[in-house]
C-alpha positions as CSV (number, residue, x, y, z in Angstrom):
1,M,7.6,-10.4,-14.2
2,G,8.8,-8.3,-11.3
3,N,7.0,-7.5,-8.1
4,R,4.5,-4.9,-9.4
5,A,1.0,-5.4,-10.5
6,V,-1.5,-3.1,-12.2
7,V,-5.0,-3.6,-10.9
8,V,-7.7,-2.3,-13.3
9,V,-10.9,-1.6,-11.3
10,D,-14.3,-1.6,-12.9
11,V,-13.6,-0.2,-16.3
12,Q,-17.0,-1.5,-17.5
13,N,-19.6,-0.6,-20.0
14,D,-22.2,0.9,-17.7
15,Y,-19.8,3.7,-16.8
16,F,-19.6,4.8,-20.5
17,P,-22.1,6.9,-22.5
18,G,-25.1,4.8,-23.1
19,G,-24.6,2.8,-19.9
20,L,-26.7,2.9,-16.8
21,Y,-24.3,5.1,-14.7
22,T,-22.2,7.3,-16.9
23,L,-19.1,8.8,-15.3
24,D,-17.6,12.3,-16.0
25,G,-14.3,12.0,-17.9
26,I,-14.5,8.2,-18.4
27,A,-13.3,8.4,-22.0
28,E,-10.2,10.3,-21.1
29,A,-9.6,8.1,-18.0
30,S,-10.0,4.9,-20.0
31,A,-7.6,6.2,-22.7
32,N,-5.0,6.6,-19.9
33,V,-5.9,3.2,-18.6
34,G,-5.0,1.9,-22.1
35,K,-1.6,3.7,-21.9
36,V,-0.9,2.3,-18.4
37,L,-1.8,-1.2,-19.6
38,E,0.4,-1.0,-22.7
39,A,3.4,0.1,-20.6
40,A,2.8,-2.5,-17.9
41,R,2.5,-5.3,-20.5
42,A,5.7,-4.1,-22.3
43,R,7.5,-4.2,-18.9
44,G,6.2,-7.7,-18.2
45,E,4.2,-6.5,-15.1
46,R,1.3,-8.4,-13.8
47,V,-2.1,-7.1,-14.9
48,I,-5.3,-8.0,-13.0
49,H,-8.7,-6.9,-14.0
50,I,-11.5,-6.3,-11.5
51,R,-15.1,-6.7,-12.7
52,H,-17.9,-5.6,-10.4
53,I,-21.2,-7.5,-10.7
54,F,-24.0,-6.7,-8.3
55,P,-25.8,-10.0,-7.4
56,D,-29.3,-8.3,-7.5
57,A,-30.9,-7.9,-10.9
58,G,-32.5,-4.7,-9.6
59,A,-29.2,-3.0,-9.0
60,P,-28.8,0.5,-10.5
61,F,-25.9,-0.7,-12.7
62,F,-23.5,-3.7,-13.2
63,R,-26.5,-6.0,-13.2
64,P,-26.0,-9.8,-13.6
65,D,-26.1,-11.1,-17.1
66,S,-25.9,-7.6,-18.7
67,E,-23.7,-6.0,-21.3
68,G,-23.2,-3.2,-18.8
69,N,-21.2,-5.3,-16.5
70,E,-18.8,-6.4,-19.2
71,I,-15.3,-5.0,-19.2
72,H,-15.1,-2.1,-21.7
73,P,-13.0,-2.7,-24.8
74,S,-10.6,0.1,-23.9
75,A,-9.4,-2.1,-20.9
76,A,-10.0,-5.5,-22.4
77,P,-8.0,-8.3,-20.7
78,Q,-5.4,-10.1,-22.8
79,E,-4.9,-13.8,-22.8
80,G,-3.4,-14.9,-19.5
81,E,-4.5,-11.8,-17.5
82,T,-6.5,-12.5,-14.4
83,V,-10.1,-11.3,-14.1
84,I,-11.5,-11.2,-10.6
85,V,-15.3,-10.7,-10.1
86,K,-16.3,-8.7,-7.0
87,N,-19.6,-7.8,-5.4
88,F,-18.4,-5.0,-3.1
89,P,-16.6,-1.7,-3.6
90,N,-13.4,-3.1,-2.0
91,S,-11.7,-5.3,-4.6
92,F,-10.2,-7.4,-1.8
93,Q,-13.5,-8.0,0.0
94,K,-14.6,-11.6,-0.4
95,T,-12.3,-12.1,-3.5
96,D,-9.0,-13.9,-3.9
97,L,-7.1,-10.7,-5.0
98,K,-4.7,-10.7,-2.0
99,E,-4.0,-14.4,-2.5
100,V,-3.3,-13.8,-6.2
101,L,-0.9,-10.9,-5.4
102,D,0.9,-12.8,-2.7
103,A,1.3,-15.9,-4.8
104,D,3.1,-13.8,-7.5
105,G,5.3,-12.1,-4.9
106,I,3.7,-8.7,-5.7
107,K,4.9,-5.9,-3.4
108,D,3.8,-2.9,-5.4
109,V,0.2,-2.3,-6.5
110,V,-0.8,0.3,-9.1
111,V,-4.6,1.1,-9.2
112,V,-6.5,2.6,-12.1
113,G,-10.2,2.6,-13.0
114,A,-13.5,3.7,-11.4
115,M,-15.1,5.2,-9.4
116,S,-12.6,7.5,-7.7
117,H,-14.8,8.1,-4.7
118,M,-15.9,4.5,-4.2
119,C,-14.2,1.4,-5.5
120,I,-10.8,3.1,-6.1
121,D,-10.9,4.6,-2.6
122,A,-11.9,1.3,-1.0
123,T,-9.4,-0.8,-3.0
124,V,-6.5,1.6,-2.4
125,R,-7.0,1.8,1.3
126,A,-7.2,-2.0,1.6
127,S,-4.1,-2.4,-0.5
128,S,-2.2,-0.1,1.7
129,D,-3.6,-1.8,4.9
130,F,-2.4,-5.1,3.6
131,G,1.1,-3.7,3.3
132,F,1.4,-3.2,-0.4
133,K,3.2,-0.1,-1.7
134,T,0.3,1.4,-3.5
135,T,0.1,3.9,-6.3
136,V,-2.9,5.5,-7.9
137,V,-2.7,6.8,-11.5
138,Q,-5.1,9.6,-10.9
139,D,-5.9,10.6,-14.5
140,A,-6.6,7.0,-15.3
141,C,-9.5,7.2,-12.8
142,A,-13.0,8.7,-13.1
143,T,-16.0,9.5,-11.0
144,R,-19.2,11.6,-11.2
145,A,-20.8,14.4,-9.3
146,Q,-22.1,13.6,-5.8
147,E,-24.9,15.1,-3.8
148,F,-25.0,15.4,0.0
149,G,-27.2,17.6,2.2
150,G,-28.6,19.5,-0.8
151,V,-25.2,20.3,-2.1
152,T,-24.0,19.0,-5.5
153,V,-20.2,18.5,-5.6
154,P,-18.9,18.5,-9.2
155,A,-17.0,15.4,-10.3
156,S,-13.7,17.2,-10.6
157,Q,-13.9,18.2,-6.9
158,V,-15.0,14.7,-5.8
159,H,-12.0,13.3,-7.7
160,A,-9.6,15.9,-6.3
161,T,-10.8,15.3,-2.8
162,M,-10.4,11.6,-3.0
163,M,-7.0,11.8,-4.5
164,A,-5.9,14.3,-1.8
165,A,-7.1,11.9,0.9
166,L,-5.4,8.9,-0.6
167,A,-2.2,10.8,-1.1
168,F,-2.2,12.0,2.5
169,A,-1.7,8.5,4.0
170,Y,-2.5,5.6,1.6
171,A,-0.8,5.9,-1.7
172,D,1.5,7.7,-4.1
173,V,-0.8,9.6,-6.4
174,I,0.7,10.2,-9.8
175,D,-0.4,10.9,-13.4
176,T,-0.1,8.7,-16.5
177,D,3.0,10.5,-17.8
178,A,4.8,9.7,-14.5
179,F,3.8,6.1,-14.7
180,L,5.0,5.8,-18.3
181,K,8.4,7.2,-17.3
182,G,8.8,4.8,-14.3
Protein backbone atom coordinates (compact mmCIF):
# COMPACT_ATOMS: atom_id res chain seq x y z
CA MET A 1 0.00 0.00 0.00
CA GLY A 2 2.87 2.42 0.57
CA ASN A 3 3.02 5.31 2.95
CA ARG A 4 0.87 7.83 1.06
CA ALA A 5 -2.85 8.49 1.47
CA VAL A 6 -5.23 10.62 -0.55
CA VAL A 7 -7.71 12.46 1.67
CA VAL A 8 -10.84 13.57 -0.21
CA VAL A 9 -12.46 16.39 1.75
CA ASP A 10 -16.16 17.24 1.46
CA VAL A 11 -16.91 16.42 -2.17
CA GLN A 12 -20.60 16.43 -1.30
CA ASN A 13 -23.86 17.12 -3.11
CA ASP A 14 -24.61 20.51 -1.53
CA TYR A 15 -21.57 21.99 -3.29
CA PHE A 16 -22.86 21.04 -6.76
CA PRO A 17 -25.52 22.81 -8.86
CA GLY A 18 -28.89 22.28 -7.22
CA GLY A 19 -27.28 22.02 -3.78
CA LEU A 20 -27.55 24.50 -0.96
CA TYR A 21 -24.04 26.02 -1.30
CA THR A 22 -22.79 25.74 -4.88
CA LEU A 23 -19.07 26.26 -5.46
CA ASP A 24 -17.45 27.86 -8.48
CA GLY A 25 -15.64 25.29 -10.61
CA ILE A 26 -16.84 22.29 -8.61
CA ALA A 27 -17.53 20.20 -11.73
CA GLU A 28 -13.98 20.70 -13.01
CA ALA A 29 -12.46 20.14 -9.58
CA SER A 30 -14.47 16.95 -9.02
CA ALA A 31 -13.42 15.64 -12.44
CA ASN A 32 -9.82 16.09 -11.28
CA VAL A 33 -10.65 14.43 -7.96
CA GLY A 34 -11.81 11.47 -10.03
CA LYS A 35 -8.48 11.35 -11.88
CA VAL A 36 -6.56 11.56 -8.60
CA LEU A 37 -8.66 8.76 -7.12
CA GLU A 38 -8.20 6.55 -10.17
CA ALA A 39 -4.42 7.00 -10.06
CA ALA A 40 -4.19 6.51 -6.30
CA ARG A 41 -6.26 3.34 -6.46
CA ALA A 42 -4.18 1.97 -9.34
CA ARG A 43 -1.03 2.61 -7.27
CA GLY A 44 -2.52 0.88 -4.25
CA GLU A 45 -2.50 4.05 -2.17
CA ARG A 46 -4.80 4.53 0.79
CA VAL A 47 -7.93 6.60 0.06
CA ILE A 48 -9.85 8.26 2.87
CA HIS A 49 -13.08 10.20 2.33
CA ILE A 50 -14.13 13.01 4.64
CA ARG A 51 -17.83 13.82 4.91
CA HIS A 52 -18.91 16.99 6.69
CA ILE A 53 -22.24 16.93 8.50
CA PHE A 54 -23.32 19.87 10.60
CA PRO A 55 -25.12 18.60 13.71
CA ASP A 56 -27.73 21.40 13.51
CA ALA A 57 -30.66 20.89 11.15
CA GLY A 58 -30.72 24.67 10.65
CA ALA A 59 -27.21 24.72 9.16
CA PRO A 60 -26.85 26.49 5.81
CA PHE A 61 -25.75 23.23 4.12
CA PHE A 62 -24.61 19.66 4.92
CA ARG A 63 -27.64 19.26 7.15
CA PRO A 64 -28.14 15.98 9.01
CA ASP A 65 -30.21 13.36 7.20
CA SER A 66 -30.11 15.25 3.89
CA GLU A 67 -29.12 14.29 0.35
CA GLY A 68 -26.91 17.37 0.36
CA ASN A 69 -24.48 15.89 2.85
CA GLU A 70 -24.02 12.69 0.83
CA ILE A 71 -20.73 12.19 -0.99
CA HIS A 72 -21.12 13.18 -4.64
CA PRO A 73 -21.00 10.27 -7.14
CA SER A 74 -17.87 11.77 -8.75
CA ALA A 75 -15.93 10.93 -5.58
CA ALA A 76 -17.88 7.91 -4.37
CA PRO A 77 -15.96 5.65 -2.00
CA GLN A 78 -15.16 2.17 -3.20
CA GLU A 79 -15.52 -0.90 -1.05
CA GLY A 80 -12.92 -0.92 1.71
CA GLU A 81 -12.23 2.83 1.60
CA THR A 82 -12.65 4.66 4.89
CA VAL A 83 -15.26 7.38 5.30
CA ILE A 84 -14.78 9.70 8.27
CA VAL A 85 -17.58 12.04 9.34
CA LYS A 86 -16.55 15.42 10.69
CA ASN A 87 -18.40 18.37 12.20
CA PHE A 88 -15.66 21.02 11.91
CA PRO A 89 -13.61 22.52 9.04
CA ASN A 90 -10.44 20.70 10.18
CA SER A 91 -10.76 17.04 9.17
CA PHE A 92 -8.57 16.06 12.13
CA GLN A 93 -10.62 17.90 14.78
CA LYS A 94 -12.58 15.45 16.93
CA THR A 95 -12.20 12.63 14.36
CA ASP A 96 -9.95 9.59 14.18
CA LEU A 97 -8.21 10.70 10.96
CA LYS A 98 -4.78 10.97 12.56
CA GLU A 99 -5.13 7.57 14.23
CA VAL A 100 -6.19 5.99 10.91
CA LEU A 101 -3.19 7.51 9.12
CA ASP A 102 -0.78 6.52 11.89
CA ALA A 103 -2.13 2.96 12.05
CA ASP A 104 -1.39 2.55 8.34
CA GLY A 105 2.09 4.04 8.62
CA ILE A 106 1.14 6.95 6.38
CA LYS A 107 3.82 9.64 6.10
CA ASP A 108 2.55 11.55 3.02
CA VAL A 109 -0.94 13.04 2.81
CA VAL A 110 -2.44 14.31 -0.45
CA VAL A 111 -5.49 16.57 0.00
CA VAL A 112 -8.22 17.28 -2.55
CA GLY A 113 -11.78 18.58 -2.27
CA ALA A 114 -13.57 21.62 -0.93
CA MET A 115 -13.66 24.42 0.10
CA SER A 116 -10.19 25.77 -0.63
CA HIS A 117 -10.52 28.66 1.82
CA MET A 118 -12.01 26.66 4.68
CA CYS A 119 -11.82 22.87 5.07
CA ILE A 120 -8.90 22.38 2.68
CA ASP A 121 -6.96 25.14 4.43
CA ALA A 122 -7.71 23.83 7.94
CA THR A 123 -7.01 20.20 7.04
CA VAL A 124 -3.75 20.94 5.22
CA ARG A 125 -2.40 23.08 8.05
CA ALA A 126 -3.28 20.41 10.62
CA SER A 127 -1.74 17.68 8.47
CA SER A 128 1.49 19.62 8.27
CA ASP A 129 1.41 20.46 11.97
CA PHE A 130 1.07 16.73 12.74
CA GLY A 131 4.26 16.12 10.74
CA PHE A 132 2.83 14.62 7.57
CA LYS A 133 4.46 15.57 4.28
CA THR A 134 1.43 17.28 2.79
CA THR A 135 0.49 17.94 -0.83
CA VAL A 136 -2.53 19.78 -2.22
CA VAL A 137 -3.73 19.04 -5.74
CA GLN A 138 -4.93 22.58 -6.35
CA ASP A 139 -7.06 22.00 -9.45
CA ALA A 140 -8.87 19.20 -7.61
CA CYS A 141 -10.14 21.79 -5.09
CA ALA A 142 -12.92 24.36 -5.36
CA THR A 143 -14.28 27.35 -3.49
CA ARG A 144 -16.61 30.29 -4.02
CA ALA A 145 -16.45 34.08 -3.93
CA GLN A 146 -16.11 35.62 -0.49
CA GLU A 147 -17.17 38.99 0.83
CA PHE A 148 -15.41 41.02 3.51
CA GLY A 149 -15.74 44.67 4.41
CA GLY A 150 -17.95 45.37 1.43
CA VAL A 151 -15.45 43.87 -0.99
CA THR A 152 -16.35 40.76 -2.98
CA VAL A 153 -13.34 38.59 -3.78
CA PRO A 154 -13.88 36.33 -6.81
CA ALA A 155 -13.54 32.58 -6.26
CA SER A 156 -10.44 32.39 -8.47
CA GLN A 157 -8.67 34.93 -6.26
CA VAL A 158 -9.85 33.27 -3.04
CA HIS A 159 -8.48 29.96 -4.34
CA ALA A 160 -5.18 31.46 -5.53
CA THR A 161 -4.65 33.24 -2.23
CA MET A 162 -5.26 30.08 -0.22
CA MET A 163 -2.98 27.98 -2.42
CA ALA A 164 -0.23 30.63 -2.21
CA ALA A 165 -0.50 30.68 1.58
CA LEU A 166 -0.41 26.88 1.84
CA ALA A 167 2.53 26.65 -0.58
CA PHE A 168 4.45 29.20 1.46
CA ALA A 169 4.83 27.02 4.55
CA TYR A 170 2.43 24.07 4.77
CA ALA A 171 2.32 21.96 1.62
CA ASP A 172 3.53 21.25 -1.85
CA VAL A 173 0.85 22.65 -4.14
CA ILE A 174 0.66 20.85 -7.47
CA ASP A 175 -1.86 20.25 -10.25
CA THR A 176 -3.54 17.02 -11.31
CA ASP A 177 -1.11 16.35 -14.16
CA ALA A 178 1.84 16.48 -11.75
CA PHE A 179 0.06 14.07 -9.39
CA LEU A 180 -0.67 11.66 -12.22
CA LYS A 181 3.02 11.63 -13.21
CA GLY A 182 4.25 10.97 -9.70
